[in-house]
Structure formats: C-alpha cells, structure tokens
mmJSON file of the N, C-alpha and C atoms, coordinates in Angstrom:
{"data_MODEL":{"atom_site":{
"group_PDB":["ATOM","ATOM","ATOM","ATOM","ATOM","ATOM","ATOM","ATOM","ATOM","ATOM","ATOM","ATOM","ATOM","ATOM","ATOM","ATOM","ATOM","ATOM","ATOM","ATOM","ATOM","ATOM","ATOM","ATOM","ATOM","ATOM","ATOM","ATOM","ATOM","ATOM","ATOM","ATOM","ATOM","ATOM","ATOM","ATOM","ATOM","ATOM","ATOM","ATOM","ATOM","ATOM","ATOM","ATOM","ATOM","ATOM","ATOM","ATOM","ATOM","ATOM","ATOM","ATOM","ATOM","ATOM","ATOM","ATOM","ATOM","ATOM","ATOM","ATOM","ATOM","ATOM","ATOM","ATOM","ATOM","ATOM","ATOM","ATOM","ATOM","ATOM","ATOM","ATOM","ATOM","ATOM","ATOM","ATOM","ATOM","ATOM","ATOM","ATOM","ATOM","ATOM","ATOM","ATOM","ATOM","ATOM","ATOM","ATOM","ATOM","ATOM","ATOM","ATOM","ATOM","ATOM","ATOM","ATOM","ATOM","ATOM","ATOM","ATOM","ATOM","ATOM","ATOM","ATOM","ATOM","ATOM","ATOM","ATOM","ATOM","ATOM","ATOM","ATOM","ATOM","ATOM","ATOM","ATOM","ATOM","ATOM","ATOM","ATOM","ATOM","ATOM","ATOM","ATOM","ATOM","ATOM","ATOM","ATOM","ATOM","ATOM","ATOM","ATOM","ATOM","ATOM","ATOM","ATOM","ATOM","ATOM","ATOM","ATOM","ATOM","ATOM","ATOM","ATOM","ATOM","ATOM","ATOM","ATOM","ATOM","ATOM","ATOM","ATOM","ATOM","ATOM","ATOM","ATOM","ATOM","ATOM","ATOM","ATOM","ATOM","ATOM","ATOM","ATOM","ATOM","ATOM","ATOM","ATOM","ATOM","ATOM","ATOM","ATOM","ATOM","ATOM","ATOM","ATOM","ATOM","ATOM","ATOM","ATOM","ATOM","ATOM","ATOM","ATOM","ATOM","ATOM","ATOM","ATOM","ATOM","ATOM","ATOM","ATOM","ATOM","ATOM","ATOM","ATOM","ATOM","ATOM","ATOM","ATOM","ATOM","ATOM","ATOM","ATOM","ATOM","ATOM","ATOM","ATOM","ATOM","ATOM","ATOM","ATOM","ATOM","ATOM","ATOM","ATOM","ATOM","ATOM","ATOM","ATOM","ATOM","ATOM","ATOM","ATOM","ATOM","ATOM","ATOM","ATOM","ATOM","ATOM","ATOM","ATOM","ATOM","ATOM","ATOM","ATOM","ATOM"],
"id":[1,2,3,4,5,6,7,8,9,10,11,12,13,14,15,16,17,18,19,20,21,22,23,24,25,26,27,28,29,30,31,32,33,34,35,36,37,38,39,40,41,42,43,44,45,46,47,48,49,50,51,52,53,54,55,56,57,58,59,60,61,62,63,64,65,66,67,68,69,70,71,72,73,74,75,76,77,78,79,80,81,82,83,84,85,86,87,88,89,90,91,92,93,94,95,96,97,98,99,100,101,102,103,104,105,106,107,108,109,110,111,112,113,114,115,116,117,118,119,120,121,122,123,124,125,126,127,128,129,130,131,132,133,134,135,136,137,138,139,140,141,142,143,144,145,146,147,148,149,150,151,152,153,154,155,156,157,158,159,160,161,162,163,164,165,166,167,168,169,170,171,172,173,174,175,176,177,178,179,180,181,182,183,184,185,186,187,188,189,190,191,192,193,194,195,196,197,198,199,200,201,202,203,204,205,206,207,208,209,210,211,212,213,214,215,216,217,218,219,220,221,222,223,224,225,226,227,228,229,230,231,232,233,234,235,236,237],
"type_symbol":["N","C","C","N","C","C","N","C","C","N","C","C","N","C","C","N","C","C","N","C","C","N","C","C","N","C","C","N","C","C","N","C","C","N","C","C","N","C","C","N","C","C","N","C","C","N","C","C","N","C","C","N","C","C","N","C","C","N","C","C","N","C","C","N","C","C","N","C","C","N","C","C","N","C","C","N","C","C","N","C","C","N","C","C","N","C","C","N","C","C","N","C","C","N","C","C","N","C","C","N","C","C","N","C","C","N","C","C","N","C","C","N","C","C","N","C","C","N","C","C","N","C","C","N","C","C","N","C","C","N","C","C","N","C","C","N","C","C","N","C","C","N","C","C","N","C","C","N","C","C","N","C","C","N","C","C","N","C","C","N","C","C","N","C","C","N","C","C","N","C","C","N","C","C","N","C","C","N","C","C","N","C","C","N","C","C","N","C","C","N","C","C","N","C","C","N","C","C","N","C","C","N","C","C","N","C","C","N","C","C","N","C","C","N","C","C","N","C","C","N","C","C","N","C","C","N","C","C","N","C","C","N","C","C","N","C","C"],
"label_atom_id":["N","CA","C","N","CA","C","N","CA","C","N","CA","C","N","CA","C","N","CA","C","N","CA","C","N","CA","C","N","CA","C","N","CA","C","N","CA","C","N","CA","C","N","CA","C","N","CA","C","N","CA","C","N","CA","C","N","CA","C","N","CA","C","N","CA","C","N","CA","C","N","CA","C","N","CA","C","N","CA","C","N","CA","C","N","CA","C","N","CA","C","N","CA","C","N","CA","C","N","CA","C","N","CA","C","N","CA","C","N","CA","C","N","CA","C","N","CA","C","N","CA","C","N","CA","C","N","CA","C","N","CA","C","N","CA","C","N","CA","C","N","CA","C","N","CA","C","N","CA","C","N","CA","C","N","CA","C","N","CA","C","N","CA","C","N","CA","C","N","CA","C","N","CA","C","N","CA","C","N","CA","C","N","CA","C","N","CA","C","N","CA","C","N","CA","C","N","CA","C","N","CA","C","N","CA","C","N","CA","C","N","CA","C","N","CA","C","N","CA","C","N","CA","C","N","CA","C","N","CA","C","N","CA","C","N","CA","C","N","CA","C","N","CA","C","N","CA","C","N","CA","C","N","CA","C","N","CA","C","N","CA","C","N","CA","C","N","CA","C","N","CA","C","N","CA","C"],
"label_alt_id":[null,null,null,null,null,null,null,null,null,null,null,null,null,null,null,null,null,null,null,null,null,null,null,null,null,null,null,null,null,null,null,null,null,null,null,null,null,null,null,null,null,null,null,null,null,null,null,null,null,null,null,null,null,null,null,null,null,null,null,null,null,null,null,null,null,null,null,null,null,null,null,null,null,null,null,null,null,null,null,null,null,null,null,null,null,null,null,null,null,null,null,null,null,null,null,null,null,null,null,null,null,null,null,null,null,null,null,null,null,null,null,null,null,null,null,null,null,null,null,null,null,null,null,null,null,null,null,null,null,null,null,null,null,null,null,null,null,null,null,null,null,null,null,null,null,null,null,null,null,null,null,null,null,null,null,null,null,null,null,null,null,null,null,null,null,null,null,null,null,null,null,null,null,null,null,null,null,null,null,null,null,null,null,null,null,null,null,null,null,null,null,null,null,null,null,null,null,null,null,null,null,null,null,null,null,null,null,null,null,null,null,null,null,null,null,null,null,null,null,null,null,null,null,null,null,null,null,null,null,null,null,null,null,null,null,null,null],
"label_comp_id":["VAL","VAL","VAL","LEU","LEU","LEU","ASP","ASP","ASP","ASP","ASP","ASP","GLU","GLU","GLU","ALA","ALA","ALA","CYS","CYS","CYS","GLY","GLY","GLY","LYS","LYS","LYS","SER","SER","SER","PHE","PHE","PHE","GLN","GLN","GLN","THR","THR","THR","LEU","LEU","LEU","ILE","ILE","ILE","ASP","ASP","ASP","LYS","LYS","LYS","ALA","ALA","ALA","GLY","GLY","GLY","PRO","PRO","PRO","GLY","GLY","GLY","ALA","ALA","ALA","PHE","PHE","PHE","THR","THR","THR","VAL","VAL","VAL","SER","SER","SER","LEU","LEU","LEU","ALA","ALA","ALA","GLY","GLY","GLY","TYR","TYR","TYR","LEU","LEU","LEU","SER","SER","SER","LYS","LYS","LYS","GLU","GLU","GLU","TYR","TYR","TYR","MET","MET","MET","ARG","ARG","ARG","TYR","TYR","TYR","LEU","LEU","LEU","GLU","GLU","GLU","GLY","GLY","GLY","ASP","ASP","ASP","ASP","ASP","ASP","ASP","ASP","ASP","VAL","VAL","VAL","LEU","LEU","LEU","PHE","PHE","PHE","GLY","GLY","GLY","PRO","PRO","PRO","TYR","TYR","TYR","LEU","LEU","LEU","ALA","ALA","ALA","THR","THR","THR","LEU","LEU","LEU","PRO","PRO","PRO","TRP","TRP","TRP","LYS","LYS","LYS","ARG","ARG","ARG","ASN","ASN","ASN","ILE","ILE","ILE","ASN","ASN","ASN","GLY","GLY","GLY","GLN","GLN","GLN","GLU","GLU","GLU","HIS","HIS","HIS","VAL","VAL","VAL","LEU","LEU","LEU","PHE","PHE","PHE","TRP","TRP","TRP","THR","THR","THR","ASN","ASN","ASN","ASP","ASP","ASP","GLU","GLU","GLU","ILE","ILE","ILE","GLY","GLY","GLY","GLN","GLN","GLN","ASN","ASN","ASN","LEU","LEU","LEU","GLN","GLN","GLN"],
"label_asym_id":["A","A","A","A","A","A","A","A","A","A","A","A","A","A","A","A","A","A","A","A","A","A","A","A","A","A","A","A","A","A","A","A","A","A","A","A","A","A","A","A","A","A","A","A","A","A","A","A","A","A","A","A","A","A","A","A","A","A","A","A","A","A","A","A","A","A","A","A","A","A","A","A","A","A","A","A","A","A","A","A","A","A","A","A","A","A","A","A","A","A","A","A","A","A","A","A","A","A","A","A","A","A","A","A","A","A","A","A","A","A","A","A","A","A","A","A","A","A","A","A","A","A","A","A","A","A","A","A","A","A","A","A","A","A","A","A","A","A","A","A","A","A","A","A","A","A","A","A","A","A","A","A","A","A","A","A","A","A","A","A","A","A","A","A","A","A","A","A","A","A","A","A","A","A","A","A","A","A","A","A","A","A","A","A","A","A","A","A","A","A","A","A","A","A","A","A","A","A","A","A","A","A","A","A","A","A","A","A","A","A","A","A","A","A","A","A","A","A","A","A","A","A","A","A","A","A","A","A","A","A","A","A","A","A","A","A","A"],
"label_entity_id":["1","1","1","1","1","1","1","1","1","1","1","1","1","1","1","1","1","1","1","1","1","1","1","1","1","1","1","1","1","1","1","1","1","1","1","1","1","1","1","1","1","1","1","1","1","1","1","1","1","1","1","1","1","1","1","1","1","1","1","1","1","1","1","1","1","1","1","1","1","1","1","1","1","1","1","1","1","1","1","1","1","1","1","1","1","1","1","1","1","1","1","1","1","1","1","1","1","1","1","1","1","1","1","1","1","1","1","1","1","1","1","1","1","1","1","1","1","1","1","1","1","1","1","1","1","1","1","1","1","1","1","1","1","1","1","1","1","1","1","1","1","1","1","1","1","1","1","1","1","1","1","1","1","1","1","1","1","1","1","1","1","1","1","1","1","1","1","1","1","1","1","1","1","1","1","1","1","1","1","1","1","1","1","1","1","1","1","1","1","1","1","1","1","1","1","1","1","1","1","1","1","1","1","1","1","1","1","1","1","1","1","1","1","1","1","1","1","1","1","1","1","1","1","1","1","1","1","1","1","1","1","1","1","1","1","1","1"],
"label_seq_id":[1,1,1,2,2,2,3,3,3,4,4,4,5,5,5,6,6,6,7,7,7,8,8,8,9,9,9,10,10,10,11,11,11,12,12,12,13,13,13,14,14,14,15,15,15,16,16,16,17,17,17,18,18,18,19,19,19,20,20,20,21,21,21,22,22,22,23,23,23,24,24,24,25,25,25,26,26,26,27,27,27,28,28,28,29,29,29,30,30,30,31,31,31,32,32,32,33,33,33,34,34,34,35,35,35,36,36,36,37,37,37,38,38,38,39,39,39,40,40,40,41,41,41,42,42,42,43,43,43,44,44,44,45,45,45,46,46,46,47,47,47,48,48,48,49,49,49,50,50,50,51,51,51,52,52,52,53,53,53,54,54,54,55,55,55,56,56,56,57,57,57,58,58,58,59,59,59,60,60,60,61,61,61,62,62,62,63,63,63,64,64,64,65,65,65,66,66,66,67,67,67,68,68,68,69,69,69,70,70,70,71,71,71,72,72,72,73,73,73,74,74,74,75,75,75,76,76,76,77,77,77,78,78,78,79,79,79],
"pdbx_PDB_ins_code":[null,null,null,null,null,null,null,null,null,null,null,null,null,null,null,null,null,null,null,null,null,null,null,null,null,null,null,null,null,null,null,null,null,null,null,null,null,null,null,null,null,null,null,null,null,null,null,null,null,null,null,null,null,null,null,null,null,null,null,null,null,null,null,null,null,null,null,null,null,null,null,null,null,null,null,null,null,null,null,null,null,null,null,null,null,null,null,null,null,null,null,null,null,null,null,null,null,null,null,null,null,null,null,null,null,null,null,null,null,null,null,null,null,null,null,null,null,null,null,null,null,null,null,null,null,null,null,null,null,null,null,null,null,null,null,null,null,null,null,null,null,null,null,null,null,null,null,null,null,null,null,null,null,null,null,null,null,null,null,null,null,null,null,null,null,null,null,null,null,null,null,null,null,null,null,null,null,null,null,null,null,null,null,null,null,null,null,null,null,null,null,null,null,null,null,null,null,null,null,null,null,null,null,null,null,null,null,null,null,null,null,null,null,null,null,null,null,null,null,null,null,null,null,null,null,null,null,null,null,null,null,null,null,null,null,null,null],
"Cartn_x":[-11.708,-11.393,-12.573,-13.488,-14.428,-15.749,-15.506,-16.554,-16.815,-15.782,-15.531,-16.552,-17.314,-18.465,-17.929,-17.265,-16.73,-15.987,-15.322,-14.22,-14.48,-15.528,-15.304,-16.108,-17.09,-17.522,-16.706,-15.859,-14.921,-13.545,-13.406,-12.094,-12.847,-13.927,-14.359,-14.214,-14.658,-14.563,-13.279,-12.414,-10.958,-10.687,-10.815,-10.436,-11.076,-12.538,-13.124,-12.479,-11.928,-11.208,-10.003,-9.08,-7.545,-6.737,-7.765,-7.059,-5.997,-4.96,-3.827,-3.133,-3.015,-2.61,-3.404,-4.471,-5.72,-6.186,-5.88,-6.464,-5.285,-4.348,-2.889,-2.98,-3.509,-3.885,-4.869,-5.848,-7.293,-6.678,-5.615,-5.387,-4.849,-3.468,-2.997,-3.708,-4.592,-5.586,-6.317,-6.883,-7.494,-6.817,-5.558,-4.409,-3.888,-3.895,-3.702,-4.624,-5.782,-7.159,-7.173,-6.963,-7.197,-6.025,-4.935,-3.801,-3.884,-5.014,-4.892,-5.975,-7.24,-8.274,-7.347,-6.137,-5.641,-4.539,-4.02,-3.775,-4.474,-5.518,-6.907,-7.359,-6.859,-7.194,-8.781,-8.956,-10.188,-9.515,-10.453,-10.358,-10.698,-11.692,-12.111,-11.167,-9.997,-9.185,-8.645,-9.006,-8.442,-7.129,-6.65,-5.041,-4.014,-4.582,-3.768,-2.297,-2.872,-1.552,-0.317,-0.824,0.149,0.46,-0.427,0.103,1.308,1.02,2.117,3.435,3.441,4.878,5.69,4.871,5.471,6.604,7.159,8.168,7.823,7.165,6.489,7.328,8.233,9.438,10.712,11.699,13.166,13.549,14.364,14.671,13.735,12.283,11.683,11.474,11.093,11.079,12.276,13.607,14.817,14.537,13.647,13.392,14.298,15.178,15.746,14.783,14.539,14.349,14.638,14.788,15.539,14.436,13.028,12.312,12.921,13.384,13.85,15.226,16.251,17.337,17.363,18.476,18.977,19.01,19.364,20.036,21.498,22.327,23.109,23.751,22.637,22.853,22.218,21.52,20.831,22.307,22.725,24.373,25.25,25.457,26.181,26.082,24.643,24.248,24.021,23.617,22.705,24.28,25.224,26.096,26.411],
"Cartn_y":[-6.692,-5.652,-4.926,-6.227,-5.962,-5.69,-6.164,-5.556,-4.296,-3.791,-1.946,-1.161,-0.949,0.15,1.437,1.804,3.226,2.548,1.536,1.448,0.108,-0.991,-2.308,-2.34,-1.493,-1.44,-1.262,-0.221,0.219,-0.831,-1.347,-2.616,-3.653,-3.962,-5.078,-4.883,-3.58,-3.4,-3.102,-2.863,-2.786,-4.03,-5.102,-6.498,-7.234,-6.325,-7.086,-6.624,-5.535,-4.917,-5.324,-4.92,-5.115,-6.736,-7.593,-8.716,-9.256,-9.923,-10.287,-9.088,-9.286,-8.219,-7.575,-7.326,-6.171,-6.65,-7.829,-7.707,-7.316,-7.514,-7.417,-5.538,-4.977,-3.281,-2.706,-3.34,-3.289,-3.49,-4.522,-4.399,-3.389,-3.233,-1.554,-0.555,-0.561,0.833,1.027,-0.427,-0.609,-0.343,-0.794,-0.435,0.913,1.404,2.62,3.672,3.182,3.97,3.7,2.619,2.325,3.179,3.229,3.752,5.708,5.887,7.302,8.008,7.015,6.762,6.679,5.976,5.622,6.9,7.572,8.802,9.992,10.091,10.876,10.55,9.511,9.361,8.516,7.643,7.109,6.198,5.489,4.075,2.89,2.909,1.818,1.111,1.454,0.944,-0.394,-1.59,-2.723,-3.087,-2.903,-2.771,-1.646,-0.849,0.595,-0.003,-0.576,-0.943,-1.861,-2.5,-3.171,-2.323,-1.597,-0.505,0.636,1.058,1.89,1.436,-0.043,-0.452,-0.62,-0.255,-0.474,0.926,0.769,1.554,2.544,3.792,4.855,6.061,6.013,7.11,6.285,6.935,6.039,6.366,4.876,4.991,4.711,4.767,4.308,3.283,3.024,1.877,0.82,1.195,0.521,0.394,0.451,0.288,0.539,-0.238,0.242,-0.44,0.422,-0.714,-0.119,-0.803,-0.673,0.49,0.47,1.714,3.16,3.076,4.848,4.797,4.017,4.165,5.164,5.665,6.397,5.46,5.949,4.732,4.522,5.761,5.396,4.382,4.537,3.117,2.077,2.281,0.78,-0.061,0.665,0.291,-0.244,0.618,0.031,-1.184,-1.45,-2.113,-3.308,-3.415,-4.639,-5.402,-4.87,-5.331,-6.546],
"Cartn_z":[0.393,-0.752,-1.364,-1.674,-2.729,-1.857,-0.442,0.05,1.127,0.402,1.216,0.909,1.336,1.179,0.202,0.848,-0.176,-1.623,-1.498,-2.689,-3.768,-2.896,-3.292,-5.032,-5.066,-6.533,-7.607,-6.565,-8.256,-8.233,-7.323,-7.481,-8.207,-7.936,-8.801,-10.131,-10.832,-12.069,-12.482,-11.562,-12.171,-12.367,-11.37,-11.742,-12.758,-12.904,-14.148,-15.155,-15.572,-16.827,-17.019,-15.737,-16.074,-15.668,-15.448,-15.794,-14.891,-15.223,-14.179,-13.782,-12.155,-11.015,-11.159,-11.112,-10.956,-9.319,-8.362,-7.5,-6.512,-7.024,-5.976,-5.903,-7.304,-7.361,-6.392,-6.477,-5.966,-4.453,-4.185,-2.674,-2.119,-3.08,-2.408,-2.37,-3.498,-2.957,-1.452,-1.811,-0.383,0.611,1.359,2.429,2.043,1.22,1.034,1.275,1.06,1.648,3.238,3.723,5.317,6.207,5.524,6.002,6.312,5.055,5.22,6.464,6.307,7.163,8.851,8.734,10.203,10.649,9.501,10.073,10.302,9.972,10.194,11.505,12.325,13.864,13.507,12.74,12.651,13.229,14.714,15.402,14.903,13.899,13.454,11.953,11.773,10.806,11.162,10.691,11.2,10.818,9.975,9.9,10.267,11.08,11.223,11.972,12.917,13.75,12.779,11.921,10.955,10.208,9.584,8.157,9.101,10.517,11.05,11.357,10.821,10.839,9.697,8.421,7.39,6.958,6.203,5.73,4.779,5.24,4.432,4.16,5.1,4.573,4.998,4.021,4.262,5.685,6.219,7.449,9.125,8.395,9.706,9.789,11.129,12.008,11.524,11.106,11.055,9.471,8.738,7.431,6.222,5.527,4.154,2.769,1.772,0.835,-0.301,-1.658,-2.69,-3.123,-2.943,-3.425,-3.412,-2.107,-1.831,-1.748,-2.871,-3.484,-4.794,-4.781,-5.968,-7.098,-8.141,-9.628,-9.278,-8.733,-8.343,-6.946,-6.13,-5.084,-5.617,-6.361,-7.242,-7.875,-8.781,-9.331,-8.248,-7.243,-6.067,-5.656,-5.442,-4.16,-5.086,-6.272,-6.999,-7.807,-7.735,-8.843,-8.694],
"occupancy":[1.0,1.0,1.0,1.0,1.0,1.0,1.0,1.0,1.0,1.0,1.0,1.0,1.0,1.0,1.0,1.0,1.0,1.0,1.0,1.0,1.0,1.0,1.0,1.0,1.0,1.0,1.0,1.0,1.0,1.0,1.0,1.0,1.0,1.0,1.0,1.0,1.0,1.0,1.0,1.0,1.0,1.0,1.0,1.0,1.0,1.0,1.0,1.0,1.0,1.0,1.0,1.0,1.0,1.0,1.0,1.0,1.0,1.0,1.0,1.0,1.0,1.0,1.0,1.0,1.0,1.0,1.0,1.0,1.0,1.0,1.0,1.0,1.0,1.0,1.0,1.0,1.0,1.0,1.0,1.0,1.0,1.0,1.0,1.0,1.0,1.0,1.0,1.0,1.0,1.0,1.0,1.0,1.0,1.0,1.0,1.0,1.0,1.0,1.0,1.0,1.0,1.0,1.0,1.0,1.0,1.0,1.0,1.0,1.0,1.0,1.0,1.0,1.0,1.0,1.0,1.0,1.0,1.0,1.0,1.0,1.0,1.0,1.0,1.0,1.0,1.0,1.0,1.0,1.0,1.0,1.0,1.0,1.0,1.0,1.0,1.0,1.0,1.0,1.0,1.0,1.0,1.0,1.0,1.0,1.0,1.0,1.0,1.0,1.0,1.0,1.0,1.0,1.0,1.0,1.0,1.0,1.0,1.0,1.0,1.0,1.0,1.0,1.0,1.0,1.0,1.0,1.0,1.0,1.0,1.0,1.0,1.0,1.0,1.0,1.0,1.0,1.0,1.0,1.0,1.0,1.0,1.0,1.0,1.0,1.0,1.0,1.0,1.0,1.0,1.0,1.0,1.0,1.0,1.0,1.0,1.0,1.0,1.0,1.0,1.0,1.0,1.0,1.0,1.0,1.0,1.0,1.0,1.0,1.0,1.0,1.0,1.0,1.0,1.0,1.0,1.0,1.0,1.0,1.0,1.0,1.0,1.0,1.0,1.0,1.0,1.0,1.0,1.0,1.0,1.0,1.0,1.0,1.0,1.0,1.0,1.0,1.0],
"B_iso_or_equiv":[0.0,0.0,0.0,0.0,0.0,0.0,0.0,0.0,0.0,0.0,0.0,0.0,0.0,0.0,0.0,0.0,0.0,0.0,0.0,0.0,0.0,0.0,0.0,0.0,0.0,0.0,0.0,0.0,0.0,0.0,0.0,0.0,0.0,0.0,0.0,0.0,0.0,0.0,0.0,0.0,0.0,0.0,0.0,0.0,0.0,0.0,0.0,0.0,0.0,0.0,0.0,0.0,0.0,0.0,0.0,0.0,0.0,0.0,0.0,0.0,0.0,0.0,0.0,0.0,0.0,0.0,0.0,0.0,0.0,0.0,0.0,0.0,0.0,0.0,0.0,0.0,0.0,0.0,0.0,0.0,0.0,0.0,0.0,0.0,0.0,0.0,0.0,0.0,0.0,0.0,0.0,0.0,0.0,0.0,0.0,0.0,0.0,0.0,0.0,0.0,0.0,0.0,0.0,0.0,0.0,0.0,0.0,0.0,0.0,0.0,0.0,0.0,0.0,0.0,0.0,0.0,0.0,0.0,0.0,0.0,0.0,0.0,0.0,0.0,0.0,0.0,0.0,0.0,0.0,0.0,0.0,0.0,0.0,0.0,0.0,0.0,0.0,0.0,0.0,0.0,0.0,0.0,0.0,0.0,0.0,0.0,0.0,0.0,0.0,0.0,0.0,0.0,0.0,0.0,0.0,0.0,0.0,0.0,0.0,0.0,0.0,0.0,0.0,0.0,0.0,0.0,0.0,0.0,0.0,0.0,0.0,0.0,0.0,0.0,0.0,0.0,0.0,0.0,0.0,0.0,0.0,0.0,0.0,0.0,0.0,0.0,0.0,0.0,0.0,0.0,0.0,0.0,0.0,0.0,0.0,0.0,0.0,0.0,0.0,0.0,0.0,0.0,0.0,0.0,0.0,0.0,0.0,0.0,0.0,0.0,0.0,0.0,0.0,0.0,0.0,0.0,0.0,0.0,0.0,0.0,0.0,0.0,0.0,0.0,0.0,0.0,0.0,0.0,0.0,0.0,0.0,0.0,0.0,0.0,0.0,0.0,0.0],
"pdbx_formal_charge":[null,null,null,null,null,null,null,null,null,null,null,null,null,null,null,null,null,null,null,null,null,null,null,null,null,null,null,null,null,null,null,null,null,null,null,null,null,null,null,null,null,null,null,null,null,null,null,null,null,null,null,null,null,null,null,null,null,null,null,null,null,null,null,null,null,null,null,null,null,null,null,null,null,null,null,null,null,null,null,null,null,null,null,null,null,null,null,null,null,null,null,null,null,null,null,null,null,null,null,null,null,null,null,null,null,null,null,null,null,null,null,null,null,null,null,null,null,null,null,null,null,null,null,null,null,null,null,null,null,null,null,null,null,null,null,null,null,null,null,null,null,null,null,null,null,null,null,null,null,null,null,null,null,null,null,null,null,null,null,null,null,null,null,null,null,null,null,null,null,null,null,null,null,null,null,null,null,null,null,null,null,null,null,null,null,null,null,null,null,null,null,null,null,null,null,null,null,null,null,null,null,null,null,null,null,null,null,null,null,null,null,null,null,null,null,null,null,null,null,null,null,null,null,null,null,null,null,null,null,null,null,null,null,null,null,null,null],
"auth_seq_id":[1,1,1,2,2,2,3,3,3,4,4,4,5,5,5,6,6,6,7,7,7,8,8,8,9,9,9,10,10,10,11,11,11,12,12,12,13,13,13,14,14,14,15,15,15,16,16,16,17,17,17,18,18,18,19,19,19,20,20,20,21,21,21,22,22,22,23,23,23,24,24,24,25,25,25,26,26,26,27,27,27,28,28,28,29,29,29,30,30,30,31,31,31,32,32,32,33,33,33,34,34,34,35,35,35,36,36,36,37,37,37,38,38,38,39,39,39,40,40,40,41,41,41,42,42,42,43,43,43,44,44,44,45,45,45,46,46,46,47,47,47,48,48,48,49,49,49,50,50,50,51,51,51,52,52,52,53,53,53,54,54,54,55,55,55,56,56,56,57,57,57,58,58,58,59,59,59,60,60,60,61,61,61,62,62,62,63,63,63,64,64,64,65,65,65,66,66,66,67,67,67,68,68,68,69,69,69,70,70,70,71,71,71,72,72,72,73,73,73,74,74,74,75,75,75,76,76,76,77,77,77,78,78,78,79,79,79],
"auth_comp_id":["VAL","VAL","VAL","LEU","LEU","LEU","ASP","ASP","ASP","ASP","ASP","ASP","GLU","GLU","GLU","ALA","ALA","ALA","CYS","CYS","CYS","GLY","GLY","GLY","LYS","LYS","LYS","SER","SER","SER","PHE","PHE","PHE","GLN","GLN","GLN","THR","THR","THR","LEU","LEU","LEU","ILE","ILE","ILE","ASP","ASP","ASP","LYS","LYS","LYS","ALA","ALA","ALA","GLY","GLY","GLY","PRO","PRO","PRO","GLY","GLY","GLY","ALA","ALA","ALA","PHE","PHE","PHE","THR","THR","THR","VAL","VAL","VAL","SER","SER","SER","LEU","LEU","LEU","ALA","ALA","ALA","GLY","GLY","GLY","TYR","TYR","TYR","LEU","LEU","LEU","SER","SER","SER","LYS","LYS","LYS","GLU","GLU","GLU","TYR","TYR","TYR","MET","MET","MET","ARG","ARG","ARG","TYR","TYR","TYR","LEU","LEU","LEU","GLU","GLU","GLU","GLY","GLY","GLY","ASP","ASP","ASP","ASP","ASP","ASP","ASP","ASP","ASP","VAL","VAL","VAL","LEU","LEU","LEU","PHE","PHE","PHE","GLY","GLY","GLY","PRO","PRO","PRO","TYR","TYR","TYR","LEU","LEU","LEU","ALA","ALA","ALA","THR","THR","THR","LEU","LEU","LEU","PRO","PRO","PRO","TRP","TRP","TRP","LYS","LYS","LYS","ARG","ARG","ARG","ASN","ASN","ASN","ILE","ILE","ILE","ASN","ASN","ASN","GLY","GLY","GLY","GLN","GLN","GLN","GLU","GLU","GLU","HIS","HIS","HIS","VAL","VAL","VAL","LEU","LEU","LEU","PHE","PHE","PHE","TRP","TRP","TRP","THR","THR","THR","ASN","ASN","ASN","ASP","ASP","ASP","GLU","GLU","GLU","ILE","ILE","ILE","GLY","GLY","GLY","GLN","GLN","GLN","ASN","ASN","ASN","LEU","LEU","LEU","GLN","GLN","GLN"],
"auth_asym_id":["A","A","A","A","A","A","A","A","A","A","A","A","A","A","A","A","A","A","A","A","A","A","A","A","A","A","A","A","A","A","A","A","A","A","A","A","A","A","A","A","A","A","A","A","A","A","A","A","A","A","A","A","A","A","A","A","A","A","A","A","A","A","A","A","A","A","A","A","A","A","A","A","A","A","A","A","A","A","A","A","A","A","A","A","A","A","A","A","A","A","A","A","A","A","A","A","A","A","A","A","A","A","A","A","A","A","A","A","A","A","A","A","A","A","A","A","A","A","A","A","A","A","A","A","A","A","A","A","A","A","A","A","A","A","A","A","A","A","A","A","A","A","A","A","A","A","A","A","A","A","A","A","A","A","A","A","A","A","A","A","A","A","A","A","A","A","A","A","A","A","A","A","A","A","A","A","A","A","A","A","A","A","A","A","A","A","A","A","A","A","A","A","A","A","A","A","A","A","A","A","A","A","A","A","A","A","A","A","A","A","A","A","A","A","A","A","A","A","A","A","A","A","A","A","A","A","A","A","A","A","A","A","A","A","A","A","A"],
"auth_atom_id":["N","CA","C","N","CA","C","N","CA","C","N","CA","C","N","CA","C","N","CA","C","N","CA","C","N","CA","C","N","CA","C","N","CA","C","N","CA","C","N","CA","C","N","CA","C","N","CA","C","N","CA","C","N","CA","C","N","CA","C","N","CA","C","N","CA","C","N","CA","C","N","CA","C","N","CA","C","N","CA","C","N","CA","C","N","CA","C","N","CA","C","N","CA","C","N","CA","C","N","CA","C","N","CA","C","N","CA","C","N","CA","C","N","CA","C","N","CA","C","N","CA","C","N","CA","C","N","CA","C","N","CA","C","N","CA","C","N","CA","C","N","CA","C","N","CA","C","N","CA","C","N","CA","C","N","CA","C","N","CA","C","N","CA","C","N","CA","C","N","CA","C","N","CA","C","N","CA","C","N","CA","C","N","CA","C","N","CA","C","N","CA","C","N","CA","C","N","CA","C","N","CA","C","N","CA","C","N","CA","C","N","CA","C","N","CA","C","N","CA","C","N","CA","C","N","CA","C","N","CA","C","N","CA","C","N","CA","C","N","CA","C","N","CA","C","N","CA","C","N","CA","C","N","CA","C","N","CA","C","N","CA","C","N","CA","C","N","CA","C","N","CA","C","N","CA","C"],
"pdbx_PDB_model_num":[1,1,1,1,1,1,1,1,1,1,1,1,1,1,1,1,1,1,1,1,1,1,1,1,1,1,1,1,1,1,1,1,1,1,1,1,1,1,1,1,1,1,1,1,1,1,1,1,1,1,1,1,1,1,1,1,1,1,1,1,1,1,1,1,1,1,1,1,1,1,1,1,1,1,1,1,1,1,1,1,1,1,1,1,1,1,1,1,1,1,1,1,1,1,1,1,1,1,1,1,1,1,1,1,1,1,1,1,1,1,1,1,1,1,1,1,1,1,1,1,1,1,1,1,1,1,1,1,1,1,1,1,1,1,1,1,1,1,1,1,1,1,1,1,1,1,1,1,1,1,1,1,1,1,1,1,1,1,1,1,1,1,1,1,1,1,1,1,1,1,1,1,1,1,1,1,1,1,1,1,1,1,1,1,1,1,1,1,1,1,1,1,1,1,1,1,1,1,1,1,1,1,1,1,1,1,1,1,1,1,1,1,1,1,1,1,1,1,1,1,1,1,1,1,1,1,1,1,1,1,1,1,1,1,1,1,1]
}}}
C-alpha cells in the first residue's frame, strides 16, 4: 500500500494523521483503486482475479451480505 506509486505518499500521510484504523482505510482505498484499474482492463493488476470474486453488487457470485440489507431486513434477520 505504502509503496504504491500513485497513492502511497497520500496513504502514509493518512496513517500518520488519522491514527488507529488508518492502515485499514488505506488498504481499502488501495484495493478500490486496483479494482477500478481491473474494470478498465488493466492487465497489470495483481489482485484483479481476487477482486472479481468479491460481492460488489447484491447476489453476485452467490454472495449476500448485511451491507446490502434494508433496515427492515436487518431487523428481521438479526433478532
């Protein structure tokens, strides 16, 4: 993450200023950037095949996640 040519310096600044949890946020930002490159057809994305398996939309790859649930579904499913 910190060695990334395009964003590494910004991620380091975030980590230095934000404290706990900042590395996780930086990693999420890096993976998001890599996923966008993958979607644009960049063949040099190290994690592209892995990122393609993640549930970016509801019911893709047989995935279902609480992030996609409505407030009513959360109430029903987490009682």
